[in-house]
All heavy atoms as a GROMACS GRO file, in nm:
protein
  593
    1MET      N    1   7.790 -11.237   1.091
    1MET     CA    2   7.690 -11.222   0.988
    1MET      C    3   7.606 -11.341   0.978
    1MET      O    4   7.480 -11.338   0.961
    1MET     CB    5   7.757 -11.189   0.854
    1MET     CG    6   7.673 -11.166   0.734
    1MET     SD    7   7.635 -10.991   0.727
    1MET     CE    8   7.563 -10.980   0.571
    2ASP      N    9   7.666 -11.460   0.979
    2ASP     CA   10   7.595 -11.582   0.978
    2ASP      C   11   7.492 -11.597   1.087
    2ASP      O   12   7.382 -11.646   1.072
    2ASP     CB   13   7.697 -11.704   0.977
    2ASP     CG   14   7.665 -11.792   0.865
    2ASP    OD1   15   7.571 -11.763   0.783
    2ASP    OD2   16   7.739 -11.905   0.860
    3LEU      N   17   7.525 -11.563   1.209
    3LEU     CA   18   7.451 -11.559   1.324
    3LEU      C   19   7.313 -11.481   1.303
    3LEU      O   20   7.221 -11.525   1.340
    3LEU     CB   21   7.522 -11.528   1.451
    3LEU     CG   22   7.443 -11.526   1.573
    3LEU    CD1   23   7.404 -11.667   1.612
    3LEU    CD2   24   7.522 -11.493   1.688
    4MET      N   25   7.344 -11.357   1.245
    4MET     CA   26   7.241 -11.262   1.229
    4MET      C   27   7.131 -11.313   1.127
    4MET      O   28   7.006 -11.305   1.146
    4MET     CB   29   7.279 -11.133   1.179
    4MET     CG   30   7.173 -11.033   1.169
    4MET     SD   31   7.124 -10.985   1.329
    4MET     CE   32   7.106 -10.820   1.320
    5GLU      N   33   7.173 -11.391   1.023
    5GLU     CA   34   7.096 -11.439   0.925
    5GLU      C   35   6.998 -11.559   0.970
    5GLU      O   36   6.889 -11.576   0.943
    5GLU     CB   37   7.164 -11.493   0.804
    5GLU     CG   38   7.219 -11.380   0.709
    5GLU     CD   39   7.297 -11.434   0.598
    5GLU    OE1   40   7.301 -11.556   0.579
    5GLU    OE2   41   7.353 -11.355   0.515
    6ASN      N   42   7.068 -11.634   1.062
    6ASN     CA   43   6.991 -11.745   1.117
    6ASN      C   44   6.889 -11.686   1.219
    6ASN      O   45   6.787 -11.762   1.232
    6ASN     CB   46   7.083 -11.838   1.194
    6ASN     CG   47   7.171 -11.917   1.092
    6ASN    OD1   48   7.125 -11.942   0.984
    6ASN    ND2   49   7.287 -11.965   1.143
    7LYS      N   50   6.912 -11.583   1.289
    7LYS     CA   51   6.812 -11.531   1.378
    7LYS      C   52   6.688 -11.481   1.302
    7LYS      O   53   6.577 -11.496   1.352
    7LYS     CB   54   6.866 -11.408   1.452
    7LYS     CG   55   6.940 -11.443   1.586
    7LYS     CD   56   6.977 -11.331   1.657
    7LYS     CE   57   7.033 -11.369   1.795
    7LYS     NZ   58   7.070 -11.253   1.870
    8THR      N   59   6.704 -11.415   1.189
    8THR     CA   60   6.580 -11.352   1.119
    8THR      C   61   6.516 -11.456   1.038
    8THR      O   62   6.400 -11.438   0.998
    8THR     CB   63   6.645 -11.245   1.032
    8THR    OG1   64   6.734 -11.306   0.935
    8THR    CG2   65   6.699 -11.130   1.107
    9GLY      N   66   6.583 -11.571   1.010
    9GLY     CA   67   6.503 -11.672   0.934
    9GLY      C   68   6.504 -11.643   0.773
    9GLY      O   69   6.421 -11.699   0.710
   10LEU      N   70   6.597 -11.559   0.743
   10LEU     CA   71   6.595 -11.518   0.597
   10LEU      C   72   6.628 -11.630   0.501
   10LEU      O   73   6.564 -11.645   0.400
   10LEU     CB   74   6.708 -11.398   0.568
   10LEU     CG   75   6.704 -11.346   0.446
   10LEU    CD1   76   6.578 -11.262   0.414
   10LEU    CD2   77   6.817 -11.250   0.434
   11PRO      N   78   6.714 -11.726   0.526
   11PRO     CA   79   6.737 -11.833   0.430
   11PRO      C   80   6.610 -11.931   0.420
   11PRO      O   81   6.584 -11.966   0.314
   11PRO     CB   82   6.859 -11.912   0.503
   11PRO     CG   83   6.925 -11.819   0.583
   11PRO     CD   84   6.824 -11.724   0.634
   12GLU      N   85   6.538 -11.952   0.522
   12GLU     CA   86   6.422 -12.030   0.510
   12GLU      C   87   6.314 -11.948   0.429
   12GLU      O   88   6.249 -12.023   0.356
   12GLU     CB   89   6.365 -12.062   0.654
   12GLU     CG   90   6.454 -12.162   0.738
   12GLU     CD   91   6.568 -12.092   0.807
   12GLU    OE1   92   6.562 -11.973   0.830
   12GLU    OE2   93   6.666 -12.166   0.834
   13MET      N   94   6.303 -11.831   0.453
   13MET     CA   95   6.193 -11.754   0.382
   13MET      C   96   6.231 -11.754   0.231
   13MET      O   97   6.153 -11.770   0.136
   13MET     CB   98   6.192 -11.609   0.435
   13MET     CG   99   6.078 -11.534   0.361
   13MET     SD  100   6.034 -11.380   0.433
   13MET     CE  101   6.200 -11.287   0.431
   14MET      N  102   6.371 -11.746   0.193
   14MET     CA  103   6.402 -11.745   0.061
   14MET      C  104   6.371 -11.873  -0.007
   14MET      O  105   6.344 -11.880  -0.125
   14MET     CB  106   6.556 -11.699   0.049
   14MET     CG  107   6.584 -11.550   0.070
   14MET     SD  108   6.484 -11.433  -0.028
   14MET     CE  109   6.562 -11.470  -0.184
   15LYS      N  110   6.403 -11.981   0.060
   15LYS     CA  111   6.370 -12.114   0.014
   15LYS      C  112   6.229 -12.121  -0.021
   15LYS      O  113   6.196 -12.187  -0.125
   15LYS     CB  114   6.426 -12.228   0.102
   15LYS     CG  115   6.589 -12.240   0.104
   15LYS     CD  116   6.611 -12.346   0.204
   15LYS     CE  117   6.769 -12.358   0.218
   15LYS     NZ  118   6.808 -12.460   0.325
   16HIS      N  119   6.145 -12.079   0.080
   16HIS     CA  120   5.999 -12.097   0.060
   16HIS      C  121   5.951 -12.011  -0.063
   16HIS      O  122   5.870 -12.048  -0.135
   16HIS     CB  123   5.938 -12.046   0.182
   16HIS     CG  124   5.787 -12.045   0.180
   16HIS    ND1  125   5.706 -12.156   0.183
   16HIS    CD2  126   5.694 -11.936   0.168
   16HIS    CE1  127   5.591 -12.122   0.176
   16HIS    NE2  128   5.570 -11.985   0.168
   17CYS      N  129   6.012 -11.889  -0.082
   17CYS     CA  130   5.966 -11.803  -0.179
   17CYS      C  131   6.004 -11.862  -0.318
   17CYS      O  132   5.936 -11.861  -0.414
   17CYS     CB  133   6.027 -11.659  -0.182
   17CYS     SG  134   5.938 -11.566  -0.041
   18THR      N  135   6.129 -11.906  -0.326
   18THR     CA  136   6.180 -11.962  -0.464
   18THR      C  137   6.104 -12.095  -0.491
   18THR      O  138   6.096 -12.109  -0.611
   18THR     CB  139   6.321 -11.988  -0.458
   18THR    OG1  140   6.366 -12.062  -0.341
   18THR    CG2  141   6.403 -11.855  -0.445
   19ARG      N  142   6.065 -12.170  -0.400
   19ARG     CA  143   5.984 -12.290  -0.424
   19ARG      C  144   5.852 -12.260  -0.476
   19ARG      O  145   5.802 -12.334  -0.568
   19ARG     CB  146   5.980 -12.379  -0.298
   19ARG     CG  147   5.946 -12.518  -0.320
   19ARG     CD  148   5.940 -12.613  -0.193
   19ARG     NE  149   6.044 -12.570  -0.093
   19ARG     CZ  150   6.021 -12.539   0.022
   19ARG    NH1  151   5.905 -12.564   0.082
   19ARG    NH2  152   6.118 -12.506   0.106
   20GLY      N  153   5.785 -12.160  -0.427
   20GLY     CA  154   5.657 -12.119  -0.473
   20GLY      C  155   5.658 -12.051  -0.614
   20GLY      O  156   5.560 -12.058  -0.674
   21CYS      N  157   5.763 -11.993  -0.640
   21CYS     CA  158   5.764 -11.904  -0.765
   21CYS      C  159   5.842 -11.968  -0.876
   21CYS      O  160   5.897 -11.901  -0.970
   21CYS     CB  161   5.814 -11.770  -0.733
   21CYS     SG  162   5.713 -11.671  -0.630
   22ARG      N  163   5.863 -12.096  -0.880
   22ARG     CA  164   5.950 -12.153  -0.972
   22ARG      C  165   5.876 -12.160  -1.121
   22ARG      O  166   5.946 -12.165  -1.222
   22ARG     CB  167   5.998 -12.299  -0.940
   22ARG     CG  168   5.886 -12.400  -0.916
   22ARG     CD  169   5.930 -12.527  -0.893
   22ARG     NE  170   5.820 -12.610  -0.858
   22ARG     CZ  171   5.815 -12.693  -0.758
   22ARG    NH1  172   5.926 -12.704  -0.672
   22ARG    NH2  173   5.707 -12.759  -0.725
   23TRP      N  174   5.748 -12.149  -1.128
   23TRP     CA  175   5.680 -12.155  -1.252
   23TRP      C  176   5.643 -12.007  -1.306
   23TRP      O  177   5.590 -11.984  -1.405
   23TRP     CB  178   5.547 -12.225  -1.236
   23TRP     CG  179   5.570 -12.375  -1.217
   23TRP    CD1  180   5.552 -12.439  -1.093
   23TRP    CD2  181   5.625 -12.474  -1.299
   23TRP    NE1  182   5.599 -12.574  -1.115
   23TRP    CE2  183   5.636 -12.589  -1.228
   23TRP    CE3  184   5.655 -12.475  -1.442
   23TRP    CZ2  185   5.682 -12.715  -1.292
   23TRP    CZ3  186   5.699 -12.584  -1.508
   23TRP    CH2  187   5.713 -12.698  -1.427
   24CYS      N  188   5.672 -11.905  -1.213
   24CYS     CA  189   5.652 -11.767  -1.255
   24CYS      C  190   5.701 -11.725  -1.400
   24CYS      O  191   5.641 -11.649  -1.468
   24CYS     CB  192   5.678 -11.677  -1.152
   24CYS     SG  193   5.580 -11.685  -1.010
   25PRO      N  194   5.821 -11.764  -1.440
   25PRO     CA  195   5.879 -11.715  -1.560
   25PRO      C  196   5.791 -11.767  -1.686
   25PRO      O  197   5.810 -11.718  -1.793
   25PRO     CB  198   6.022 -11.773  -1.565
   25PRO     CG  199   6.052 -11.792  -1.430
   25PRO     CD  200   5.929 -11.820  -1.350
   26PHE      N  201   5.721 -11.888  -1.658
   26PHE     CA  202   5.640 -11.941  -1.782
   26PHE      C  203   5.513 -11.874  -1.801
   26PHE      O  204   5.450 -11.883  -1.911
   26PHE     CB  205   5.615 -12.087  -1.746
   26PHE     CG  206   5.736 -12.161  -1.755
   26PHE    CD1  207   5.795 -12.224  -1.646
   26PHE    CD2  208   5.812 -12.180  -1.882
   26PHE    CE1  209   5.909 -12.304  -1.645
   26PHE    CE2  210   5.919 -12.268  -1.883
   26PHE     CZ  211   5.984 -12.320  -1.762
   27MET      N  212   5.464 -11.802  -1.711
   27MET     CA  213   5.339 -11.730  -1.713
   27MET      C  214   5.321 -11.624  -1.826
   27MET      O  215   5.235 -11.626  -1.909
   27MET     CB  216   5.302 -11.673  -1.579
   27MET     CG  217   5.265 -11.778  -1.480
   27MET     SD  218   5.195 -11.716  -1.328
   27MET     CE  219   5.037 -11.660  -1.375
   28PRO      N  220   5.437 -11.528  -1.837
   28PRO     CA  221   5.421 -11.441  -1.946
   28PRO      C  222   5.416 -11.512  -2.086
   28PRO      O  223   5.371 -11.464  -2.184
   28PRO     CB  224   5.550 -11.350  -1.929
   28PRO     CG  225   5.578 -11.373  -1.786
   28PRO     CD  226   5.529 -11.502  -1.752
   29LEU      N  227   5.506 -11.630  -2.089
   29LEU     CA  228   5.521 -11.686  -2.216
   29LEU      C  229   5.378 -11.767  -2.261
   29LEU      O  230   5.339 -11.741  -2.368
   29LEU     CB  231   5.624 -11.807  -2.203
   29LEU     CG  232   5.642 -11.896  -2.331
   29LEU    CD1  233   5.706 -11.808  -2.432
   29LEU    CD2  234   5.726 -12.019  -2.285
   30VAL      N  235   5.313 -11.810  -2.167
   30VAL     CA  236   5.183 -11.870  -2.200
   30VAL      C  237   5.075 -11.762  -2.231
   30VAL      O  238   5.002 -11.774  -2.320
   30VAL     CB  239   5.133 -11.952  -2.072
   30VAL    CG1  240   4.980 -11.996  -2.075
   30VAL    CG2  241   5.221 -12.073  -2.039
   31PHE      N  242   5.078 -11.644  -2.158
   31PHE     CA  243   4.991 -11.540  -2.184
   31PHE      C  244   5.022 -11.492  -2.326
   31PHE      O  245   4.929 -11.456  -2.398
   31PHE     CB  246   5.002 -11.435  -2.076
   31PHE     CG  247   4.921 -11.461  -1.961
   31PHE    CD1  248   4.968 -11.429  -1.835
   31PHE    CD2  249   4.792 -11.516  -1.956
   31PHE    CE1  250   4.905 -11.451  -1.710
   31PHE    CE2  251   4.724 -11.543  -1.851
   31PHE     CZ  252   4.780 -11.505  -1.719
   32GLY      N  253   5.139 -11.478  -2.359
   32GLY     CA  254   5.181 -11.422  -2.490
   32GLY      C  255   5.129 -11.509  -2.600
   32GLY      O  256   5.079 -11.468  -2.711
   33ILE      N  257   5.154 -11.640  -2.582
   33ILE     CA  258   5.101 -11.734  -2.689
   33ILE      C  259   4.953 -11.740  -2.704
   33ILE      O  260   4.890 -11.740  -2.806
   33ILE     CB  261   5.158 -11.884  -2.661
   33ILE    CG1  262   5.296 -11.881  -2.679
   33ILE    CG2  263   5.088 -11.984  -2.739
   33ILE    CD1  264   5.361 -12.005  -2.623
   34VAL      N  265   4.883 -11.732  -2.591
   34VAL     CA  266   4.732 -11.725  -2.585
   34VAL      C  267   4.683 -11.593  -2.661
   34VAL      O  268   4.598 -11.597  -2.738
   34VAL     CB  269   4.673 -11.737  -2.439
   34VAL    CG1  270   4.531 -11.703  -2.439
   34VAL    CG2  271   4.702 -11.880  -2.393
   35MET      N  272   4.747 -11.481  -2.621
   35MET     CA  273   4.710 -11.353  -2.691
   35MET      C  274   4.726 -11.356  -2.844
   35MET      O  275   4.648 -11.314  -2.914
   35MET     CB  276   4.778 -11.244  -2.618
   35MET     CG  277   4.746 -11.226  -2.476
   35MET     SD  278   4.572 -11.156  -2.458
   35MET     CE  279   4.609 -10.990  -2.409
   36LEU      N  280   4.847 -11.420  -2.882
   36LEU     CA  281   4.876 -11.417  -3.016
   36LEU      C  282   4.765 -11.512  -3.097
   36LEU      O  283   4.715 -11.462  -3.202
   36LEU     CB  284   5.006 -11.477  -3.035
   36LEU     CG  285   5.063 -11.495  -3.185
   36LEU    CD1  286   5.093 -11.352  -3.240
   36LEU    CD2  287   5.186 -11.578  -3.194
   37LEU      N  288   4.737 -11.621  -3.042
   37LEU     CA  289   4.636 -11.707  -3.094
   37LEU      C  290   4.496 -11.645  -3.097
   37LEU      O  291   4.424 -11.653  -3.203
   37LEU     CB  292   4.630 -11.842  -3.028
   37LEU     CG  293   4.763 -11.926  -3.044
   37LEU    CD1  294   4.746 -12.057  -2.967
   37LEU    CD2  295   4.767 -11.952  -3.194
   38ILE      N  296   4.468 -11.570  -2.999
   38ILE     CA  297   4.330 -11.515  -2.990
   38ILE      C  298   4.326 -11.392  -3.097
   38ILE      O  299   4.230 -11.379  -3.165
   38ILE     CB  300   4.300 -11.454  -2.851
   38ILE    CG1  301   4.277 -11.558  -2.754
   38ILE    CG2  302   4.205 -11.350  -2.834
   38ILE    CD1  303   4.258 -11.519  -2.609
   39GLY      N  304   4.435 -11.320  -3.106
   39GLY     CA  305   4.431 -11.218  -3.197
   39GLY      C  306   4.432 -11.263  -3.342
   39GLY      O  307   4.382 -11.198  -3.438
   40TYR      N  308   4.484 -11.377  -3.369
   40TYR     CA  309   4.489 -11.432  -3.501
   40TYR      C  310   4.343 -11.490  -3.549
   40TYR      O  311   4.311 -11.471  -3.653
   40TYR     CB  312   4.599 -11.541  -3.512
   40TYR     CG  313   4.612 -11.588  -3.659
   40TYR    CD1  314   4.676 -11.508  -3.753
   40TYR    CD2  315   4.569 -11.720  -3.691
   40TYR    CE1  316   4.699 -11.560  -3.880
   40TYR    CE2  317   4.591 -11.767  -3.812
   40TYR     CZ  318   4.648 -11.688  -3.915
   40TYR     OH  319   4.669 -11.738  -4.037
   41PHE      N  320   4.278 -11.553  -3.456
   41PHE     CA  321   4.168 -11.623  -3.488
   41PHE      C  322   4.028 -11.561  -3.467
   41PHE      O  323   3.934 -11.593  -3.528
   41PHE     CB  324   4.158 -11.766  -3.419
   41PHE     CG  325   4.265 -11.864  -3.473
   41PHE    CD1  326   4.360 -11.904  -3.392
   41PHE    CD2  327   4.252 -11.916  -3.602
   41PHE    CE1  328   4.459 -11.995  -3.434
   41PHE    CE2  329   4.347 -12.004  -3.648
   41PHE     CZ  330   4.460 -12.051  -3.562
   42LEU      N  331   4.027 -11.460  -3.377
   42LEU     CA  332   3.903 -11.403  -3.345
   42LEU      C  333   3.875 -11.269  -3.415
   42LEU      O  334   3.969 -11.207  -3.466
   42LEU     CB  335   3.882 -11.392  -3.190
   42LEU     CG  336   3.877 -11.520  -3.120
   42LEU    CD1  337   3.867 -11.497  -2.963
   42LEU    CD2  338   3.764 -11.607  -3.150
   43ASP      N  339   3.747 -11.214  -3.404
   43ASP     CA  340   3.718 -11.092  -3.457
   43ASP      C  341   3.761 -10.977  -3.362
   43ASP      O  342   3.804 -10.998  -3.255
   43ASP     CB  343   3.549 -11.085  -3.448
   43ASP     CG  344   3.502 -10.969  -3.522
   43ASP    OD1  345   3.575 -10.916  -3.624
   43ASP    OD2  346   3.400 -10.912  -3.492
   44VAL      N  347   3.776 -10.852  -3.423
   44VAL     CA  348   3.832 -10.742  -3.354
   44VAL      C  349   3.761 -10.701  -3.228
   44VAL      O  350   3.825 -10.678  -3.116
   44VAL     CB  351   3.844 -10.620  -3.442
   44VAL    CG1  352   3.899 -10.497  -3.374
   44VAL    CG2  353   3.926 -10.650  -3.572
   45GLY      N  354   3.626 -10.697  -3.228
   45GLY     CA  355   3.567 -10.662  -3.106
   45GLY      C  356   3.570 -10.756  -2.993
   45GLY      O  357   3.581 -10.734  -2.878
   46THR      N  358   3.570 -10.880  -3.039
   46THR     CA  359   3.590 -11.008  -2.935
   46THR      C  360   3.733 -10.981  -2.883
   46THR      O  361   3.743 -11.006  -2.753
   46THR     CB  362   3.574 -11.137  -3.000
   46THR    OG1  363   3.448 -11.136  -3.074
   46THR    CG2  364   3.571 -11.252  -2.895
   47VAL      N  365   3.836 -10.958  -2.950
   47VAL     CA  366   3.965 -10.951  -2.906
   47VAL      C  367   3.975 -10.827  -2.820
   47VAL      O  368   4.046 -10.840  -2.709
   47VAL     CB  369   4.061 -10.930  -3.027
   47VAL    CG1  370   4.202 -10.890  -2.976
   47VAL    CG2  371   4.069 -11.061  -3.111
   48ARG      N  372   3.910 -10.724  -2.834
   48ARG     CA  373   3.910 -10.601  -2.745
   48ARG      C  374   3.849 -10.637  -2.614
   48ARG      O  375   3.908 -10.606  -2.507
   48ARG     CB  376   3.838 -10.484  -2.807
   48ARG     CG  377   3.841 -10.365  -2.724
   48ARG     CD  378   3.780 -10.244  -2.791
   48ARG     NE  379   3.853 -10.224  -2.918
   48ARG     CZ  380   3.794 -10.153  -3.021
   48ARG    NH1  381   3.671 -10.117  -3.020
   48ARG    NH2  382   3.872 -10.133  -3.129
   49VAL      N  383   3.734 -10.699  -2.610
   49VAL     CA  384   3.682 -10.751  -2.477
   49VAL      C  385   3.757 -10.848  -2.410
   49VAL      O  386   3.778 -10.834  -2.282
   49VAL     CB  387   3.526 -10.805  -2.501
   49VAL    CG1  388   3.478 -10.856  -2.374
   49VAL    CG2  389   3.437 -10.696  -2.553
   50LEU      N  390   3.814 -10.946  -2.486
   50LEU     CA  391   3.902 -11.043  -2.411
   50LEU      C  392   4.032 -10.979  -2.362
   50LEU      O  393   4.079 -11.024  -2.259
   50LEU     CB  394   3.931 -11.160  -2.506
   50LEU     CG  395   3.815 -11.251  -2.527
   50LEU    CD1  396   3.858 -11.357  -2.627
   50LEU    CD2  397   3.770 -11.318  -2.404
   51GLY      N  398   4.083 -10.880  -2.434
   51GLY     CA  399   4.198 -10.818  -2.392
   51GLY      C  400   4.176 -10.745  -2.258
   51GLY      O  401   4.255 -10.737  -2.171
   52LEU      N  402   4.061 -10.678  -2.246
   52LEU     CA  403   4.019 -10.610  -2.139
   52LEU      C  404   4.010 -10.709  -2.010
   52LEU      O  405   4.050 -10.677  -1.894
   52LEU     CB  406   3.895 -10.522  -2.140
   52LEU     CG  407   3.904 -10.401  -2.217
   52LEU    CD1  408   3.763 -10.347  -2.256
   52LEU    CD2  409   3.988 -10.295  -2.169
   53ILE      N  410   3.942 -10.823  -2.038
   53ILE     CA  411   3.934 -10.921  -1.930
   53ILE      C  412   4.064 -10.978  -1.885
   53ILE      O  413   4.090 -10.984  -1.764
   53ILE     CB  414   3.834 -11.025  -1.983
   53ILE    CG1  415   3.690 -10.975  -1.997
   53ILE    CG2  416   3.840 -11.146  -1.877
   53ILE    CD1  417   3.601 -11.072  -2.061
   54LEU      N  418   4.154 -11.000  -1.983
   54LEU     CA  419   4.278 -11.065  -1.944
   54LEU      C  420   4.365 -10.964  -1.874
   54LEU      O  421   4.443 -10.989  -1.784
   54LEU     CB  422   4.350 -11.114  -2.077
   54LEU     CG  423   4.293 -11.240  -2.127
   54LEU    CD1  424   4.353 -11.284  -2.263
   54LEU    CD2  425   4.297 -11.352  -2.021
   55SER      N  426   4.361 -10.828  -1.921
   55SER     CA  427   4.443 -10.744  -1.846
   55SER      C  428   4.382 -10.716  -1.702
   55SER      O  429   4.466 -10.694  -1.615
   55SER     CB  430   4.449 -10.606  -1.931
   55SER     OG  431   4.312 -10.546  -1.927
   56GLY      N  432   4.260 -10.726  -1.689
   56GLY     CA  433   4.195 -10.722  -1.548
   56GLY      C  434   4.257 -10.837  -1.461
   56GLY      O  435   4.271 -10.820  -1.355
   57VAL      N  436   4.261 -10.956  -1.520
   57VAL     CA  437   4.306 -11.070  -1.455
   57VAL      C  438   4.451 -11.052  -1.411
   57VAL      O  439   4.492 -11.092  -1.304
   57VAL     CB  440   4.293 -11.200  -1.543
   57VAL    CG1  441   4.360 -11.314  -1.474
   57VAL    CG2  442   4.139 -11.232  -1.544
   58VAL      N  443   4.537 -10.993  -1.503
   58VAL     CA  444   4.669 -10.976  -1.468
   58VAL      C  445   4.695 -10.880  -1.358
   58VAL      O  446   4.767 -10.896  -1.264
   58VAL     CB  447   4.753 -10.930  -1.589
   58VAL    CG1  448   4.888 -10.879  -1.561
   58VAL    CG2  449   4.752 -11.039  -1.702
   59ILE      N  450   4.606 -10.770  -1.360
   59ILE     CA  451   4.609 -10.669  -1.252
   59ILE      C  452   4.561 -10.716  -1.125
   59ILE      O  453   4.638 -10.710  -1.020
   59ILE     CB  454   4.514 -10.549  -1.289
   59ILE    CG1  455   4.583 -10.471  -1.408
   59ILE    CG2  456   4.507 -10.464  -1.172
   59ILE    CD1  457   4.488 -10.367  -1.460
   60VAL      N  458   4.466 -10.813  -1.121
   60VAL     CA  459   4.422 -10.890  -0.989
   60VAL      C  460   4.530 -10.985  -0.939
   60VAL      O  461   4.555 -10.985  -0.828
   60VAL     CB  462   4.289 -10.951  -1.017
   60VAL    CG1  463   4.256 -11.045  -0.904
   60VAL    CG2  464   4.171 -10.852  -1.038
   61MET      N  465   4.586 -11.046  -1.044
   61MET     CA  466   4.702 -11.147  -0.990
   61MET      C  467   4.818 -11.062  -0.937
   61MET      O  468   4.881 -11.091  -0.842
   61MET     CB  469   4.755 -11.213  -1.120
   61MET     CG  470   4.666 -11.333  -1.152
   61MET     SD  471   4.712 -11.418  -1.305
   61MET     CE  472   4.883 -11.447  -1.290
   62GLY      N  473   4.853 -10.952  -0.994
   62GLY     CA  474   4.958 -10.857  -0.938
   62GLY      C  475   4.932 -10.807  -0.796
   62GLY      O  476   5.010 -10.814  -0.708
   63LEU      N  477   4.794 -10.767  -0.777
   63LEU     CA  478   4.751 -10.720  -0.654
   63LEU      C  479   4.766 -10.833  -0.552
   63LEU      O  480   4.803 -10.815  -0.430
   63LEU     CB  481   4.609 -10.653  -0.650
   63LEU     CG  482   4.603 -10.534  -0.718
   63LEU    CD1  483   4.457 -10.481  -0.738
   63LEU    CD2  484   4.687 -10.420  -0.652
   64PHE      N  485   4.722 -10.952  -0.589
   64PHE     CA  486   4.720 -11.078  -0.504
   64PHE      C  487   4.874 -11.107  -0.465
   64PHE      O  488   4.904 -11.136  -0.351
   64PHE     CB  489   4.661 -11.189  -0.570
   64PHE     CG  490   4.662 -11.310  -0.492
   64PHE    CD1  491   4.580 -11.326  -0.372
   64PHE    CD2  492   4.743 -11.432  -0.524
   64PHE    CE1  493   4.582 -11.443  -0.305
   64PHE    CE2  494   4.750 -11.536  -0.454
   64PHE     CZ  495   4.671 -11.547  -0.338
   65CYS      N  496   4.965 -11.105  -0.559
   65CYS     CA  497   5.102 -11.130  -0.531
   65CYS      C  498   5.164 -11.024  -0.436
   65CYS      O  499   5.239 -11.060  -0.351
   65CYS     CB  500   5.190 -11.134  -0.657
   65CYS     SG  501   5.160 -11.275  -0.761
   66PHE      N  502   5.112 -10.895  -0.453
   66PHE     CA  503   5.165 -10.786  -0.360
   66PHE      C  504   5.123 -10.810  -0.222
   66PHE      O  505   5.197 -10.801  -0.129
   66PHE     CB  506   5.106 -10.654  -0.412
   66PHE     CG  507   5.163 -10.540  -0.345
   66PHE    CD1  508   5.288 -10.491  -0.332
   66PHE    CD2  509   5.064 -10.474  -0.259
   66PHE    CE1  510   5.325 -10.389  -0.252
   66PHE    CE2  511   5.095 -10.369  -0.181
   66PHE     CZ  512   5.223 -10.325  -0.183
   67THR      N  513   4.997 -10.856  -0.203
   67THR     CA  514   4.945 -10.876  -0.070
   67THR      C  515   5.012 -10.997  -0.006
   67THR      O  516   5.040 -11.002   0.108
   67THR     CB  517   4.785 -10.886  -0.062
   67THR    OG1  518   4.754 -10.999  -0.155
   67THR    CG2  519   4.726 -10.759  -0.110
   68MET      N  520   5.043 -11.099  -0.092
   68MET     CA  521   5.104 -11.216  -0.045
   68MET      C  522   5.247 -11.187  -0.003
   68MET      O  523   5.294 -11.228   0.114
   68MET     CB  524   5.106 -11.335  -0.132
   68MET     CG  525   4.962 -11.392  -0.175
   68MET     SD  526   4.892 -11.466  -0.011
   68MET     CE  527   5.004 -11.604   0.013
   69MET      N  528   5.312 -11.106  -0.078
   69MET     CA  529   5.450 -11.074  -0.034
   69MET      C  530   5.449 -10.987   0.086
   69MET      O  531   5.533 -11.001   0.182
   69MET     CB  532   5.527 -10.991  -0.149
   69MET     CG  533   5.570 -11.082  -0.261
   69MET     SD  534   5.609 -10.998  -0.410
   69MET     CE  535   5.710 -10.858  -0.350
   70ARG      N  536   5.347 -10.888   0.101
   70ARG     CA  537   5.347 -10.823   0.227
   70ARG      C  538   5.326 -10.905   0.351
   70ARG      O  539   5.387 -10.878   0.455
   70ARG     CB  540   5.246 -10.711   0.215
   70ARG     CG  541   5.286 -10.604   0.133
   70ARG     CD  542   5.191 -10.483   0.132
   70ARG     NE  543   5.177 -10.437   0.284
   70ARG     CZ  544   5.124 -10.315   0.302
   70ARG    NH1  545   5.068 -10.255   0.214
   70ARG    NH2  546   5.112 -10.292   0.433
   71SER      N  547   5.228 -11.001   0.334
   71SER     CA  548   5.207 -11.096   0.439
   71SER      C  549   5.328 -11.175   0.480
   71SER      O  550   5.343 -11.212   0.600
   71SER     CB  551   5.086 -11.177   0.407
   71SER     OG  552   5.121 -11.269   0.315
   72MET      N  553   5.404 -11.220   0.376
   72MET     CA  554   5.533 -11.295   0.409
   72MET      C  555   5.634 -11.213   0.483
   72MET      O  556   5.701 -11.261   0.572
   72MET     CB  557   5.598 -11.346   0.285
   72MET     CG  558   5.526 -11.471   0.226
   72MET     SD  559   5.616 -11.519   0.082
   72MET     CE  560   5.489 -11.592  -0.011
   73PHE      N  561   5.646 -11.080   0.451
   73PHE     CA  562   5.750 -11.000   0.515
   73PHE      C  563   5.714 -10.964   0.656
   73PHE      O  564   5.788 -10.918   0.734
   73PHE     CB  565   5.786 -10.887   0.417
   73PHE     CG  566   5.862 -10.909   0.301
   73PHE    CD1  567   5.827 -10.885   0.183
   73PHE    CD2  568   5.983 -10.978   0.328
   73PHE    CE1  569   5.906 -10.921   0.068
   73PHE    CE2  570   6.063 -11.010   0.210
   73PHE     CZ  571   6.024 -10.986   0.089
   74ARG      N  572   5.577 -10.959   0.689
   74ARG     CA  573   5.522 -10.921   0.817
   74ARG      C  574   5.560 -11.020   0.923
   74ARG      O  575   5.579 -11.002   1.039
   74ARG     CB  576   5.385 -10.886   0.816
   74ARG     CG  577   5.348 -10.762   0.758
   74ARG     CD  578   5.212 -10.741   0.774
   74ARG     NE  579   5.176 -10.609   0.710
   74ARG     CZ  580   5.052 -10.562   0.686
   74ARG    NH1  581   4.950 -10.636   0.720
   74ARG    NH2  582   5.038 -10.444   0.628
   75ARG      N  583   5.589 -11.155   0.881
   75ARG     CA  584   5.602 -11.257   0.974
   75ARG      C  585   5.732 -11.254   1.049
   75ARG      O  586   5.834 -11.214   1.018
   75ARG     CB  587   5.596 -11.400   0.896
   75ARG     CG  588   5.459 -11.430   0.877
   75ARG     CD  589   5.452 -11.572   0.806
   75ARG     NE  590   5.324 -11.594   0.755
   75ARG     CZ  591   5.281 -11.689   0.670
   75ARG    NH1  592   5.373 -11.784   0.654
   75ARG    NH2  593   5.178 -11.697   0.624
   0.00000   0.00000   0.00000
């Protein structure tokens, strides 16, 4: 089993992925705090537009992460 893992390079890929994603758990926390502050201090119409923009940014980030993961697994 150890020989098979070394052939595929799985340990190196896992080290690379975990090194790049160590700050990922903080992103929802930061977005949550920002959304809470925006909702408290701004007008309803402004919050609606900013919510649409921020949700679009989250969707684009998710698509970007998906394509990056696919490119990592193709190597």
